[in-house]
C-alpha positions as CSV (number, residue, x, y, z in Angstrom):
1,X,139.6,18.4,-95.1
2,X,142.2,16.1,-95.5
3,X,146.0,16.9,-94.3
4,X,146.8,20.4,-93.6
5,X,150.3,21.8,-95.1
6,X,150.8,25.4,-92.9
7,X,152.7,27.9,-93.1
8,X,152.3,31.4,-90.5
9,X,153.5,34.4,-92.5
10,X,153.6,37.3,-90.7
11,X,153.1,39.7,-93.0
12,X,149.9,42.8,-93.3
13,X,148.2,45.1,-95.8
14,X,150.0,45.4,-99.3
15,X,152.2,42.2,-98.5
16,X,149.4,39.9,-97.1
17,X,147.2,40.9,-100.1
18,X,150.2,40.1,-102.5
19,X,150.6,36.6,-100.6
20,X,147.0,36.0,-100.9
21,X,147.7,36.2,-104.7
22,X,150.6,34.6,-104.7
23,X,148.5,31.7,-102.9
24,X,146.0,31.5,-105.2
25,X,148.0,31.1,-108.2
26,X,150.0,28.6,-106.5
27,X,147.4,26.2,-105.7
28,X,145.2,26.8,-108.7
29,X,148.8,25.7,-110.8
30,X,149.0,22.6,-108.2
31,X,145.4,21.8,-108.8
32,X,144.9,22.3,-105.0
33,X,142.8,23.5,-102.1
34,X,144.2,26.9,-100.4
35,X,142.8,29.0,-97.2
36,X,143.9,31.2,-94.2
37,X,143.6,31.4,-91.3
38,X,144.5,33.9,-88.1
39,X,147.0,33.0,-85.8
40,X,148.1,34.6,-82.8
41,X,150.6,36.2,-84.2
42,X,150.1,36.1,-88.0
43,X,148.1,34.5,-90.6
44,X,148.2,31.0,-91.2
45,X,148.1,29.9,-95.1
46,X,147.1,26.0,-95.6
47,X,147.5,24.0,-98.5
48,X,145.9,20.6,-99.1
49,X,149.4,19.7,-101.3
50,X,152.6,19.7,-99.6
51,X,154.1,20.5,-102.6
52,X,152.5,24.1,-102.4
53,X,152.8,24.6,-99.2
54,X,157.0,24.8,-100.1
55,X,156.9,26.3,-103.3
56,X,154.7,28.8,-100.8
57,X,157.5,29.4,-98.6
58,X,160.2,29.5,-101.0
59,X,157.7,33.0,-102.2
60,X,157.7,34.1,-98.8
61,X,161.3,33.8,-98.7
62,X,162.0,35.8,-102.2
63,X,159.3,38.5,-101.3
64,X,161.4,38.8,-97.9
65,X,158.9,37.9,-95.8
66,X,159.1,35.5,-92.2
67,X,157.1,32.6,-92.4
68,X,157.4,29.3,-90.3
69,X,155.4,26.2,-90.1
70,X,152.4,26.2,-88.5
């Protein structure tokens, strides 16, 4: 893998499903790869593109879902 740009998101259930859909949409628009991993607390969303990560962070904020660099 190349560079990883990750955020740890504190969400579960339908919120997590919503964020997966948004991550997919953002990555597709940026023509980049994304994936998730379990974090100690929450879920780590990673993108190969830093800009896609920034857009995803703004999306989390707009939904009122806590996230941090990870």
